[in-house]
BASE-362822 format. One record per residue (C-alpha): residue in three letters; x, y, z. Coordinates in steps of 0.02 Angstrom, whole numbers, plus 50000, padded with zeros to 5 digits. Layout:
REM residues N
alaXYZ
...
***
This chain:
REM residues 776
met520145050748910
leu519915032648857
ala521795029848873
leu521745036349052
leu520295024649092
lys521215009749022
glu522945013149092
ile522535021349259
ser520725019049311
leu520575000249285
arg522174997449384
his521515007449531
leu519774999949525
leu520434982249523
gly521754986249654
ala520514993849777
lys519284979349776
leu518384983849937
arg518095001849887
ser517494996849714
leu516354983749791
leu515574996849905
val515175007949756
val514454993349656
val513374987049799
gly512805004649844
ile512235007849665
ala511454990449657
leu510384993149812
gly509855010449756
val509375004449582
ala508504989049655
met507424999749767
leu506945011449625
val506544997549501
ala505594986949629
thr504495001449684
gln504135005949503
ala503684987849460
thr502544985949612
ser501675002449576
gly501454997249394
ser500704980549448
met499464989649558
met498925001149418
ala498764986549295
ser497574978049417
phe496534993849427
glu496504995949237
asp495894977949223
leu494494982049344
val494004997849249
his493994988349084
arg492904974849160
val491684987249237
ser491534998949090
gly491414986848943
gly490554996748805
ala489575008148922
asp489555027048907
phe488715029349076
met488355018749229
val486885020649348
val487485015549521
gly486625016049689
asn487125025949842
thr486975010249950
thr486954991649913
gly486564993849729
val485164999049614
asp483494990349584
ser483494980449421
ser481704986049387
leu482435003149343
val483174996249181
gly481554998549083
ala481385016849130
val483225020249092
ser483085012448918
glu481655024348874
val482645040148915
pro482945050348755
gly484735048048695
val484925030448769
ala485185016548642
his485525002048760
ala485284998748946
ala485624982749042
ala485834977649223
ala487514970849283
leu487914960949439
glu489634955949504
val489904944149651
thr491524936449710
ser491244918249756
glu492434903949794
ile492774887349708
ala492654871849818
gly494254862449852
gly495614875549853
gly494844892149899
gln495124900349729
pro494104916349706
leu492874916549561
leu492054932149492
ile490214929049450
leu489464940549317
gly487554941249318
val486874944649142
asp485094946649080
phe485074935448925
leu483234939248895
gly483474958148893
asp484664969748800
thr486194959248757
his487244973948695
phe488394972948847
leu488684954048850
pro490394951448933
phe490964938648803
glu490964934848618
pro490384918848533
ala491754906948477
lys492214906648294
gly490854898648189
gln489504901148321
glu488104913748314
ser487774912748501
val488644904948650
val486984899748725
glu485944890548595
asp484344891548699
pro484384907248809
leu482674903248883
ala483234886048941
phe484814893649012
ala483804906749107
asn482654893349178
asp484104883249250
pro484664891749414
thr486274881249415
ala486844885249237
ile488504894349216
leu489714898949078
ile491594898349112
thr493144904549021
gln494384893548929
lys495734898049054
leu494684892049200
ala494114876449106
lys495914871849066
arg496504875549242
leu495144864849324
gln495014852149181
leu493174856149150
gln492134855048992
lys490334857448936
gly489214847449053
ser490464846949198
glu489954850749377
leu490764864949476
arg490404867849661
leu490354886049715
leu490064895349877
thr488334903549884
ala487254911950014
glu486624894450060
gly488344886550070
met489234875949939
arg488104871649792
pro488394862349626
phe488284871649459
his488284864949282
val489414871349143
trp488314875448993
ala489714881848883
val491534887248881
leu491874905348829
asp493284912048723
asp494564921848825
ser494014938848763
gly493144954148830
pro492744957549013
ala492424938949042
ala494274935949016
ser494764947949154
phe495144943549335
gly496474931349276
gly495164920749188
gln494334916849356
val492624921949288
ala490934913349269
val489324920249193
met487574916849262
phe485824922349217
leu485474938349314
asp483934932349409
ala484804916149460
ala486324925749523
gln485224937349626
val484374922649711
thr485964912449731
phe486914926449817
ala485474934349915
arg485434950549817
gly483534951749804
thr483084963149657
leu484694973349670
val486114974249544
asp487784983249554
arg487444995149410
ile486474998349250
asp487595000449098
val487025013548973
ala487575016148791
leu487145032348700
ala486225032948536
thr487195039148384
gly487255058148385
ala486495059748559
asp487045074148669
ala488025065948810
asn487805080048937
ala485945081748904
thr485685062948918
leu486695062749079
ala485585076249153
arg484005066849102
leu484645050649178
gln485105059249342
lys483385067149351
leu482595050049324
val483565040849460
gly483405055249584
his484415055749745
gly484375037049772
ala485675033849637
arg486945042949531
val487535042549351
glu489405040849322
arg490585039349175
pro491645023349178
ala493235033849185
gln492705040049357
val492955022449427
gly494775022549375
glu495015040249440
arg494295035249608
leu495415019949621
arg496955029849572
ala496525043149701
leu496285029949837
ser497945021549795
ala498935037749770
pro499665038349948
leu500315020549934
arg501065023549761
asp501865039949816
gly502585031349969
leu503365017749862
arg504145030349744
leu504785040849890
ser505615025549967
gly506505021949803
leu507135039949791
val507725039749972
ala508715023849937
leu509545032349787
leu509955047549892
val510765037050029
ala511725027149898
met512455043549835
phe513345045850002
ile514225029149981
ile514855033949809
tyr515355051249872
asn516425043750010
ala517205030649897
ile517685043049761
gly518335054849897
val519505041049958
ser520075037949779
val520455056349753
thr521435056949917
gln522495041749874
arg522915048249701
arg523395066149739
lys525145063749672
glu524445055749515
val523275070549492
gly524745082449516
ile525745073649380
leu524285074349258
arg524005092749294
ser525875096249271
leu525795087749102
gly524425099749047
val522845089649080
leu521415101749109
arg520425102149270
ser518845097949176
ala519695082349106
ile520195076949282
ile518395079249343
trp517715069249196
his519005055949228
phe518385052549405
cys516565053849351
leu516845041149212
glu517665029449339
ala516085030349445
met514995027749292
leu516045012749244
leu515655004949413
ser513825009249393
leu513624996749250
pro513904980849354
gly513014989549499
ser511464992749393
leu511434975049325
leu511594967949500
gly510224979949557
leu509024973049426
gly509284955549496
ile509014961449675
ala507434970649620
arg506714954449552
leu507014945849719
leu506304960549816
val504724961149711
asp504454942349720
his504654942649909
thr503364955949946
gln502184956449796
ala500984942749848
gln500734948850026
thr500514967049980
met499314963649836
glu498294951849946
ala497904966150063
ile497554978149919
asn496394965949832
arg495364963949990
ile494944982449975
tyr494864985949788
val494204969449714
thr495534967949580
ala496354952749505
pro498144950249566
thr499274955749424
ala501034948749435
ala502304962649453
arg503374963349296
ile505004972849279
leu504704980849110
pro506094986748992
leu505615004549038
his505905000749222
met507604993049181
leu508085008049076
glu507565020049215
gly508575009849340
val510145009549233
leu510015028149194
ala509745031749379
gly511315021749418
phe512335031949294
val511615048449355
ile511895045549541
ala513655038949507
cys514125054249405
ala513265066649524
ser514055058849679
ala515795058649604
tyr515735076649543
leu516085085849708
pro517575075349766
ala518245075249587
arg518085094149577
arg518975095949744
gly520395084749685
ala520565093749518
ala520665110649607
met522275105849700
asp523855115149656
pro524985103249556
val526535107849659
gln525665104249825
ala524935088249755
leu526675082149702
arg527385086049874
ala526015076349964
ser526175058049997
ala524835049050093
ile524245063550199
leu522645072750168
gly522745091450170
ala522335102750313
ala520805100850418
thr519205105650328
ser518385121850375
val516505122650388
arg515535137950446
phe514505127350561
arg513795141850663
leu513055150250510
phe512405133750441
gly511635129550610
ala510735146250624
val510055144750447
gly509545126750481
leu508535131550635
cys507635144950534
val507235132450397
met506565119850524
ala505485133650600
met504685135850428
ala503935118350447
trp502675124650576
pro501615137450479
pro501005125050344
ala500435112750477
val499645125750592
leu498775134950450
gly498185118950365
trp499005122150197
pro498855109250057
phe500285096650062
ala500725102750238
gly501485085850284
ser502625085550131
leu503165103550159
ala503515100350343
thr504555085050300
leu505535094850169
phe505905109350287
asn506355098050433
met507535087150329
gly508355102250247
gly508535111350411
ala509245095950498
ala510515093950358
leu511125111850385
cys511195109150574
ala512215093150558
pro513955101350565
ala513485111750718
leu512755096450802
val514355086650770
val515415100550845
leu514285102750996
leu514265084151033
arg516145083051013
arg516435097151135
ala515175090551259
leu515995073251257
ile517825078651273
val517895078351463
pro516935062051497
val517715052551351
ser519475058351394
ala519215053251575
leu518515036351527
leu519575031451376
gly521095042851389
val522085048951238
pro521305036951110
gly519585043651151
arg520185061651134
leu520995057550966
gly519385050050900
leu518405065650946
asp519725076950869
tyr519645067250706
val517785070850692
glu517955089750702
arg519555090450601
asn518645082350453
leu516995090850487
ala516405091250306
arg516585072550282
ser515885068950456
ser514355079450417
val514065070250252
asn514085053750345
val512915060750477
leu511705065850338
ala511695048350264
leu511325040650433
met510065054250472
ile509015050150319
ala509105031350346
val508775031750533
ser507395044750519
met506515033950389
ser506755018250492
val506205025850657
ser504725035450586
val504065020650485
gly504435008150624
gly503705019350757
trp502145022850656
leu501885004350618
phe502114999850802
ser500905013450858
phe499635008650725
glu499744990150767
arg499564993550954
ser498065004950924
val497214992450809
arg497534978050930
ala496824988051076
trp495294992950972
phe495024975050914
glu495094968551093
gln493844981751144
val492514979051010
thr492544959950995
ala491244955351123
ala490634939951028
asp491304922451058
leu491174916750876
thr490984925550708
ile490184916950557
thr490674922650382
ala490794914450210
gly492194916150082
ser493344925850198
pro493554927450386
phe493474946350364
leu492084957450297
asp493064962050143
arg492744961149956
arg493034942449952
his491684937250073
val489984930750017
ala488334936050094
leu487364923650201
ala485524920050172
pro484294926850303
ser483744908950336
ala485404906150425
leu484724915450576
thr483224903750588
arg484314888250575
leu485504894150710
gly484234901850828
thr483784885650919
met485534878250926
pro486044872051100
gly487374882651185
val486954898451086
ala486354912251200
glu486154926151073
leu486454930150888
gln486964946950816
pro486684948050626
leu487714960950530
arg487504968750359
thr488824980550287
ile488554991550135
glu489415006350052
gln488385021850090
arg488675038049996
val488325055550061
asp488575067549916
ser490315063249852
thr490885054650013
ser490665036150045
phe490825026450206
arg490445009050272
leu488705007550347
val488474993150469
ala486734987450520
ser486604975250664
asp485634970650819
thr486404984550923
arg485504979451083
ser486344962451091
tyr488044969951052
leu487934984151179
arg487224972551313
arg488654960151291
ala489974973751272
val489494981851437
ser489474965051528
lys491244961451463
his491844979351499
lys492104982751313
pro491004997851274
trp491345009551128
his492735021951161
val491735038051139
leu492695053451079
asp491215065151056
gly489505063251136
lys488815056851299
thr489655041151363
pro489255026951371
val488065022551229
thr486725012851323
glu485904996651269
asn484285003051191
glu484795020151123
leu485095015350941
phe483545004150943
asp482345016851019
thr482905031950918
gln483395033850734
ser485235036650776
ile486945032550705
val488665030550785
leu490085036550673
ser491915031850675
glu493145045950697
asn493745045650515
ala491955045050448
ala491445059850556
his492965069550495
arg492585066050312
leu490735069950333
his491085085350441
lys489895079350577
arg489885080550766
ala488845071950898
gly487085079050909
glu487005084150725
ala485865076250593
leu486525065450451
leu485435063450297
leu485595046350213
glu484895041750043
thr483995024950047
pro482975015049919
thr481415021750007
gly481975039950006
ser483005051750113
gln483115047450298
ser483825058050439
phe484865049950575
leu485465058550734
val487345056850762
arg487335049150935
ala489215048050961
ile490925048350877
val491965033050924
val493675025350893
asp493535012850750
tyr494795005050629
ser493624993550532
ser493675003650370
glu494915015250287
gln493415025650227
gly492585026450397
ala491075017450468
gly489345020950536
tyr488275009550647
ile486375008750650
asp485094996150711
arg484304983350593
arg482604989350652
tyr482815004350535
phe483904996250403
leu482694982450349
pro481194993350304
met482225007750233
trp483524998350131
lys482454982750099
asp483984971550109
glu483864955750215
ala485554948050167
leu486864945350304
asp488724947850292
ala489134940150461
ile488344933250618
asn489124936050787
val488754921850909
tyr488674924351098
leu488804907851191
ala488034902451354
glu489174899951503
asn490334884951508
val489994880251325
asp491414873551217
pro491604885651069
asn492424872250961
arg490914860750981
val489704874750935
ala490794879550785
asp490684861650718
gln488794861850739
val488674878450646
arg489634871450498
gln488474856450491
lys486924867450499
leu487464879850365
gly488374867750249
gly489704880050192
gly491094867150198
glu492864873750194
ala492274890950134
leu491224893950290
phe492234902650425
val491684900350606
thr493074909650694
lys493444911950878
thr493804929850932
thr495624926150974
glu495914917850806
leu495064932150713
arg496174944650803
asp497754935250756
gln497204933650574
phe496734951950567
met498394957550640
gly499294945850520
leu498414954250374
val498914971350441
asp500704965450459
arg500754958450281
ser500044974550214
phe501624983550269
ser502884969850226
tyr503514979850078
thr503774995150186
arg504794985150310
ser505864978050170
leu506224995450105
glu506645001250280
leu507944987350302
val508734990450132
val508935009050165
leu509735005350334
leu510924993150249
ile511435006450123
ala511755018950264
leu512825006450362
met513855003450205
gly514125022150200
val514845021450376
val516025007550322
gly516595018050173
thr516865033250283
met517925023950410
ile518965016150272
ser519235033650205
ala519725039650379
ile521045026150394
leu521775029150221
asp521845047950251
arg522895045450407
val524125032150356
arg525665042650399
glu524865049050559
ile524435031450614
gly526215025950576
thr526905040250681
leu525765035750827
arg526305017550816
ala528135022850815
leu527825033050973
gly527145017651062
thr525285018351029
thr524545000751031
arg523404993550900
arg522014992651029
gln522175011351065
leu522105015750879
ala520595004550853
leu519765012751003
ala520055030150929
leu519235024850766
val517765017150859
val517495033350957
glu517525043050792
ala516245031350716
***
């Protein structure tokens, strides 16, 4: 076998450079897609694991609120529950460093309480990082930073660091530099530690914290302690295990990860068609050689292995080239994709790394698809009778016979099987429908080719004459190979059109919704122009400072929180609904109501304890207009009437809108996430924006954004979120087009004698080229 590879295979592979190049590039693109999707998915999961490690620390349980957080006064009661050894409040806020816009994770820690969960360890030789905890607690500007951050910003003990707060940019003083260990070293080292009370005041959190960490006493019954804790906190909060955070993140990201893996597998599948065509051409050209080997006693199995080994030999440079392309593909799309993910999940961007395991999987995938793709044409070549093979020269055998009618009938039945799962609402109905449709379409491909050929005979013959008729005849005469090429294009084009069409539809819908709901002239936020995980709350005093500003007709404050109903969470938005609805109606931008009386009038949400739900929130909560929705608040359970179901794309989890009249006394949270500004007539928005920045003092981290600019930024974020998908789409199309090239080369090589005969009979080069174009 090795002698055959050395004496025969290498000569053919080097002699047919274009065919060999097609195989190498096809394998390279398939491997690149697989490795790049694996690396990106791994990067995403590493970011989530970093978040879970940071959140959990040494906690066995976490007490978390159903809304904006949990009151820190609950710590004392939690620590007295039997079975609890340690309990401490924890606060996390994402701020921004002045002069560059770098995010900084602020950890609020109670140095005067239980220090079991401190997110850092003292440096070697030190008993405590903070020598005087009381003095540290009494300084509202004191912070601790990590060594990574200190080195990056050239800071040391006693340095000043300006950070974005609820009152704008404020200076803070570095009390100490922490070792890069524990949760404080997470988030890429972009971490600072503050005293809990100071952090609550600085970032307008009142008495709320994100969670209360709980550690069990030695020998305590975990389930019994969990039950006691849940009874203590009641319906206003819940007790979770740290592992549940990771499970929730993995569940939320599962569709994206599955989509990435599916794209990689599709690319490998399409690459197999290229290899199949190339090896088929090689088998055709070497029929006489195969006949000689068979006459000399070489077994059929040895012939098959010979061609498979040739393909595997080409897979080695193809796989190595694919690893290089994967690196470029990951580098091109990683930053944009992770930016969008991090705005939702609050993780630290983890650079995508192509691990040795990813490389091994890619190389093995290259070998497997090369061998699997070469097997069928190799088996067909080895099955030839040696005598017939020796008589043949450059002509392929008789026209292939495919039972296209039977295949077509079976294919239609298979495609019909896609309907019951969708109609009956089975689990994984979408995946099953896709599988049945793709499989059925593959079986229908030969019949479709024949039907199209017969339908086109008359018009093509009349328009292009004999060359057109020849091209159509070639298609049906080699129906098996034509169908394989159709399948490759079918997969690539279906992926491209479905993804491209969905993205276009989604973008158009989001743009139309954004135009409809943006009734304000300006929007004020801090830390980020969007209400995502990177924005910082504004202090309530901002309303007072802006209320008397010239040119401002009306202000609409907004507060957004995560509200849980049983196991379902959605985004609850509290605002001055009267100002919004009044302005929306005057600008002909009312809510697009799907369920409930339309329109929602100006005073309805103010006069009655009502809520407007987005379509996805209503679906997840199983609510319709006119029904009651029970919400858990810090002051107890409150019932809201579902006034309407509307079109809304502001949150992937869904959104609900209520008036601040009910939010303030029930949730006891006065912080603001954004302020919408409605201007008087003929007022320059740029002038007002400059005045707002001067009043609030947020510097470069304060965003005063015009509606048109906010729309463009939002659509840009949506576009970047799908940049990776578009890259995959283009690569798969490229692989499919290479398959067409390989097929047409094969068609020409198969008909060398026939083409020569036609040329001898007077057929021009143009006519032959036209016949091949019609076939393609």
